[in-house]
DRENDO-1510 file (C-alpha; in Angstrom, 1 decimal, always signed):
<recs>
REC; n; res; u; v; w
REC; 1; MET; +171.0; -165.3; -58.8 .
REC; 2; ALA; +172.4; -162.3; -57.0 .
REC; 3; SER; +172.9; -160.6; -60.3 .
REC; 4; ASP; +168.6; -161.4; -60.9 .
REC; 5; TRP; +167.8; -159.6; -57.5 .
REC; 6; LEU; +169.9; -156.8; -57.9 .
REC; 7; PHE; +168.1; -156.3; -61.6 .
REC; 8; HIS; +164.9; -156.4; -60.2 .
REC; 9; TRP; +166.0; -154.1; -57.3 .
REC; 10; MET; +167.3; -151.4; -59.2 .
REC; 11; THR; +164.2; -151.5; -61.7 .
REC; 12; LEU; +161.7; -151.0; -58.8 .
REC; 13; PRO; +161.3; -147.4; -57.5 .
REC; 14; PHE; +163.3; -147.3; -54.8 .
REC; 15; GLY; +166.1; -148.4; -56.9 .
REC; 16; LEU; +165.8; -146.0; -59.7 .
REC; 17; ILE; +165.3; -143.4; -57.1 .
REC; 18; VAL; +169.1; -143.9; -56.0 .
REC; 19; ILE; +170.3; -144.0; -59.4 .
REC; 20; ALA; +169.2; -140.8; -59.4 .
REC; 21; ILE; +170.7; -140.0; -55.9 .
REC; 22; ALA; +173.8; -141.7; -57.8 .
REC; 23; VAL; +174.1; -139.1; -61.2 .
REC; 24; ALA; +173.3; -136.4; -59.3 .
REC; 25; LEU; +175.4; -136.7; -56.3 .
REC; 26; PRO; +178.4; -135.2; -57.8 .
REC; 27; LEU; +176.8; -132.3; -58.7 .
REC; 28; PRO; +178.0; -130.3; -55.8 .
REC; 29; LEU; +181.6; -131.7; -56.8 .
REC; 30; TRP; +181.2; -130.3; -60.0 .
REC; 31; ARG; +180.5; -127.0; -58.6 .
REC; 32; ARG; +182.9; -126.8; -56.1 .
REC; 33; MET; +185.4; -128.0; -58.6 .
REC; 34; LEU; +185.0; -125.3; -61.2 .
REC; 35; GLY; +184.9; -122.1; -58.6 .
REC; 36; ALA; +183.8; -119.6; -60.3 .
REC; 37; HIS; +184.1; -120.7; -64.2 .
REC; 38; TYR; +180.4; -122.4; -63.3 .
REC; 39; VAL; +178.4; -119.5; -63.2 .
REC; 40; ARG; +179.4; -119.7; -67.4 .
REC; 41; ILE; +179.8; -123.3; -67.8 .
REC; 42; GLY; +176.6; -124.1; -66.1 .
REC; 43; VAL; +175.5; -127.6; -65.4 .
REC; 44; GLN; +174.1; -128.4; -69.0 .
REC; 45; PRO; +177.6; -129.7; -69.7 .
REC; 46; TYR; +177.1; -132.3; -66.6 .
REC; 47; VAL; +173.9; -133.2; -67.9 .
REC; 48; ALA; +175.1; -134.0; -71.5 .
REC; 49; GLY; +177.9; -136.1; -70.1 .
REC; 50; TYR; +175.6; -138.2; -68.0 .
REC; 51; LEU; +173.0; -138.9; -71.2 .
REC; 52; ALA; +175.9; -139.7; -73.3 .
REC; 53; ALA; +178.0; -141.8; -71.4 .
REC; 54; LEU; +174.3; -143.5; -70.7 .
REC; 55; ALA; +173.9; -144.2; -74.4 .
REC; 56; GLY; +177.5; -145.6; -74.5 .
REC; 57; VAL; +176.5; -148.4; -71.8 .
REC; 58; MET; +173.5; -149.2; -74.3 .
REC; 59; MET; +175.3; -149.9; -77.3 .
REC; 60; VAL; +177.9; -151.6; -75.0 .
REC; 61; SER; +175.7; -153.9; -73.2 .
REC; 62; PHE; +174.5; -154.3; -76.6 .
REC; 63; GLY; +177.6; -155.1; -78.7 .
REC; 64; PHE; +177.9; -157.8; -75.8 .
REC; 65; SER; +175.0; -159.6; -75.6 .
REC; 66; TYR; +175.0; -159.6; -79.5 .
REC; 67; VAL; +178.5; -161.3; -79.6 .
REC; 68; GLU; +177.0; -163.5; -76.8 .
REC; 69; PHE; +173.6; -164.6; -78.8 .
REC; 70; SER; +175.4; -165.1; -82.4 .
REC; 71; GLY; +178.4; -167.1; -81.4 .
REC; 72; ARG; +175.6; -169.9; -79.2 .
REC; 73; VAL; +173.6; -169.5; -82.6 .
REC; 74; ALA; +176.9; -170.2; -84.1 .
REC; 75; ALA; +177.3; -173.0; -82.1 .
REC; 76; GLY; +174.1; -174.6; -82.7 .
REC; 77; VAL; +173.5; -174.0; -79.0 .
REC; 78; LEU; +170.5; -171.5; -79.6 .
REC; 79; GLU; +167.5; -171.2; -82.5 .
REC; 80; GLU; +168.2; -168.3; -84.2 .
REC; 81; SER; +164.9; -167.3; -84.0 .
REC; 82; GLN; +165.5; -167.1; -79.9 .
REC; 83; ARG; +168.0; -164.5; -80.3 .
REC; 84; TRP; +166.5; -161.9; -80.9 .
REC; 85; THR; +164.0; -162.2; -77.7 .
REC; 86; ILE; +166.7; -162.5; -75.9 .
REC; 87; VAL; +169.4; -160.2; -77.4 .
REC; 88; PRO; +167.6; -156.9; -76.0 .
REC; 89; ARG; +166.2; -158.3; -72.6 .
REC; 90; TRP; +169.9; -158.8; -71.8 .
REC; 91; THR; +170.8; -155.4; -73.5 .
REC; 92; VAL; +168.8; -154.0; -70.8 .
REC; 93; ASN; +169.7; -156.5; -67.5 .
REC; 94; MET; +173.3; -156.1; -68.3 .
REC; 95; ALA; +173.0; -152.3; -69.0 .
REC; 96; VAL; +171.5; -151.8; -65.0 .
REC; 97; LEU; +173.9; -154.1; -63.7 .
REC; 98; SER; +177.0; -152.4; -64.9 .
REC; 99; LEU; +175.4; -149.0; -63.5 .
REC; 100; VAL; +176.8; -150.5; -60.2 .
REC; 101; ALA; +180.4; -149.4; -61.8 .
REC; 102; VAL; +179.9; -146.9; -64.0 .
REC; 103; LEU; +177.7; -144.6; -61.9 .
REC; 104; PRO; +180.6; -144.8; -59.3 .
REC; 105; LEU; +183.3; -144.2; -61.7 .
REC; 106; LEU; +181.9; -141.5; -63.5 .
REC; 107; GLY; +181.3; -139.4; -60.0 .
REC; 108; LEU; +184.5; -140.4; -58.4 .
REC; 109; VAL; +186.6; -140.0; -61.9 .
REC; 110; GLY; +185.4; -138.8; -64.9 .
REC; 111; VAL; +183.3; -135.0; -63.0 .
REC; 112; PRO; +186.6; -134.1; -61.2 .
REC; 113; LEU; +188.5; -134.5; -64.4 .
REC; 114; ALA; +186.5; -132.8; -66.9 .
REC; 115; ALA; +185.9; -130.0; -63.9 .
REC; 116; ILE; +190.0; -129.4; -64.0 .
REC; 117; LEU; +190.8; -129.9; -67.9 .
REC; 118; LEU; +187.5; -127.0; -68.2 .
REC; 119; ARG; +189.2; -124.9; -65.2 .
REC; 120; ARG; +193.0; -125.2; -66.3 .
REC; 121; HIS; +191.9; -124.7; -70.3 .
REC; 122; TRP; +193.0; -128.2; -71.1 .
REC; 123; PHE; +190.1; -129.8; -72.3 .
REC; 124; SER; +190.9; -130.5; -76.1 .
REC; 125; HIS; +190.4; -133.5; -77.9 .
REC; 126; LEU; +194.1; -134.8; -77.6 .
REC; 127; ALA; +193.4; -134.2; -73.4 .
REC; 128; ALA; +190.2; -136.2; -73.5 .
REC; 129; VAL; +191.5; -138.8; -75.1 .
REC; 130; ALA; +194.9; -139.1; -73.3 .
REC; 131; ALA; +192.5; -138.9; -70.0 .
REC; 132; VAL; +190.7; -141.8; -71.0 .
REC; 133; ALA; +193.6; -144.1; -72.2 .
REC; 134; LEU; +195.5; -143.1; -68.9 .
REC; 135; ALA; +192.3; -144.3; -67.0 .
REC; 136; TRP; +192.5; -147.5; -69.0 .
REC; 137; VAL; +195.5; -148.5; -68.0 .
REC; 138; VAL; +195.2; -147.7; -64.4 .
REC; 139; LEU; +192.1; -149.5; -64.3 .
REC; 140; THR; +193.4; -152.7; -65.8 .
REC; 141; CYS; +196.2; -152.8; -63.5 .
REC; 142; LEU; +194.0; -152.5; -60.4 .
REC; 143; ILE; +191.5; -155.1; -61.7 .
REC; 144; TRP; +194.8; -157.0; -62.6 .
REC; 145; TRP; +196.9; -156.2; -59.1 .
REC; 146; VAL; +193.9; -158.8; -57.1 .
REC; 147; PRO; +193.6; -162.0; -59.5 .
REC; 148; VAL; +190.0; -163.2; -59.9 .
REC; 149; ASN; +190.5; -166.8; -60.1 .
REC; 150; ASN; +192.9; -169.4; -60.5 .
REC; 151; TRP; +193.5; -168.8; -64.4 .
REC; 152; ALA; +194.3; -165.4; -63.5 .
REC; 153; LYS; +196.9; -166.1; -61.3 .
REC; 154; ALA; +198.8; -168.8; -63.7 .
REC; 155; HIS; +198.4; -166.3; -66.3 .
REC; 156; ARG; +199.3; -163.0; -65.4 .
REC; 157; PHE; +200.3; -161.7; -68.8 .
REC; 158; GLU; +197.3; -162.9; -70.2 .
REC; 159; ALA; +194.9; -162.1; -67.7 .
REC; 160; PHE; +196.6; -158.4; -68.0 .
REC; 161; ILE; +195.9; -158.3; -71.7 .
REC; 162; ASP; +191.8; -159.6; -71.4 .
REC; 163; PHE; +191.3; -157.4; -68.8 .
REC; 164; LEU; +192.4; -154.7; -70.7 .
REC; 165; THR; +190.2; -155.7; -73.7 .
REC; 166; ASN; +187.5; -156.4; -72.3 .
REC; 167; LEU; +187.6; -152.7; -70.7 .
REC; 168; LEU; +188.0; -151.4; -74.5 .
REC; 169; PRO; +184.6; -151.2; -75.2 .
REC; 170; GLY; +183.1; -149.0; -71.9 .
REC; 171; MET; +186.5; -146.4; -72.1 .
REC; 172; LEU; +185.6; -146.2; -76.0 .
REC; 173; LEU; +181.8; -145.8; -75.5 .
REC; 174; VAL; +181.1; -144.7; -72.4 .
REC; 175; ALA; +183.9; -142.6; -70.5 .
REC; 176; LEU; +185.4; -140.6; -73.7 .
REC; 177; PRO; +181.6; -139.7; -75.3 .
REC; 178; PHE; +181.0; -138.2; -71.4 .
REC; 179; LEU; +184.4; -136.0; -71.6 .
REC; 180; LEU; +183.9; -135.1; -75.6 .
REC; 181; ALA; +179.7; -134.3; -75.0 .
REC; 182; ILE; +180.2; -132.1; -72.1 .
REC; 183; ARG; +183.2; -130.4; -74.0 .
REC; 184; TYR; +181.1; -129.9; -76.8 .
REC; 185; VAL; +178.4; -128.2; -74.8 .
REC; 186; VAL; +180.8; -126.1; -72.8 .
REC; 187; TYR; +182.4; -125.4; -76.0 .
REC; 188; CYS; +178.9; -124.2; -78.3 .
REC; 189; ARG; +177.9; -122.7; -75.5 .
REC; 190; ARG; +181.5; -120.2; -75.7 .
REC; 191; GLU; +180.3; -119.7; -79.2 .
REC; 192; GLN; +177.2; -118.5; -78.5 .
REC; 193; GLY; +177.7; -116.1; -76.2 .
REC; 194; HIS; +181.2; -114.8; -78.4 .
REC; 195; SER; +178.1; -114.1; -80.5 .
REC; 196; ASP; +176.0; -112.6; -78.6 .
REC; 197; ASP; +178.6; -109.8; -77.6 .
REC; 198; CYS; +179.4; -109.4; -81.1 .
REC; 199; GLN; +175.9; -109.0; -81.9 .
REC; 200; THR; +175.5; -106.4; -78.8 .
REC; 201; THR; +178.6; -104.9; -79.6 .
REC; 202; VAL; +177.7; -103.8; -83.3 .
REC; 203; ALA; +174.3; -102.8; -82.0 .
REC; 204; VAL; +175.3; -100.6; -79.4 .
REC; 205; ASP; +178.5; -99.1; -82.4 .
REC; 206; ALA; +175.4; -98.6; -84.6 .
REC; 207; SER; +173.7; -96.4; -81.8 .
REC; 208; ALA; +176.4; -94.6; -81.1 .
REC; 209; GLN; +177.2; -93.5; -84.8 .
REC; 210; VAL; +173.4; -92.7; -85.0 .
REC; 211; HIS; +173.5; -90.4; -82.2 .
REC; 212; ASN; +177.4; -88.8; -83.3 .
REC; 213; ASP; +176.2; -88.1; -86.6 .
REC; 214; PRO; +175.8; -84.3; -87.1 .
REC; 215; ALA; +172.9; -84.8; -89.7 .
REC; 216; THR; +170.8; -86.9; -87.3 .
REC; 217; VAL; +171.4; -84.4; -84.6 .
REC; 218; GLY; +170.4; -81.9; -86.6 .
REC; 219; ALA; +167.1; -83.3; -87.9 .
REC; 220; GLU; +166.4; -84.1; -84.2 .
REC; 221; ALA; +166.9; -81.1; -83.1 .
REC; 222; PRO; +163.8; -79.0; -85.0 .
REC; 223; GLN; +161.6; -81.9; -83.3 .
REC; 224; GLY; +162.7; -81.2; -79.8 .
REC; 225; LYS; +161.1; -77.7; -80.7 .
</recs>
């Protein structure tokens, strides 16, 4: 099967290099769109976003695999003892194959969207949820627009609902964590920077008070002689 060949190719050293390039390729776009804000934000939120998305890919793949083979066990097609030998393998298989769609979408949509929200100071939890919801509907419409088979062509409304439902786990567990992880790291670094600035200010003020204290100045004068 083509999917078996693709999985084998993607897990070879060359395929892993291609995956790494696909993850790193949007980084110049991230830096360019952030502009002067990149100095303060850096690359850590970018890395955190991709790690959260990849963890979500594994969760979605496991969920689909578990539901699929649990249904086969319930139907009597598969033995219970075989389920947990097949589910992990299918989880990895689905996760790797899904990167073919996930990585381009993150690079072309997720990274620019996160950079715009950060640059415009619009990156709230509500904005992240709204952005994911909008992307969910738009992506569903793009897939639905071209029927994939005769059933989808004959049942347009049912096909739309089917696509909408199938994309929901990926949006909730991949796209949303991608944005929220970026926001979390950015605001943690901002709070840490603010705390460091406060500590520096307190230290400077304390030093100034010591040098301006008449008793301290009088005590230091004889030492100078």
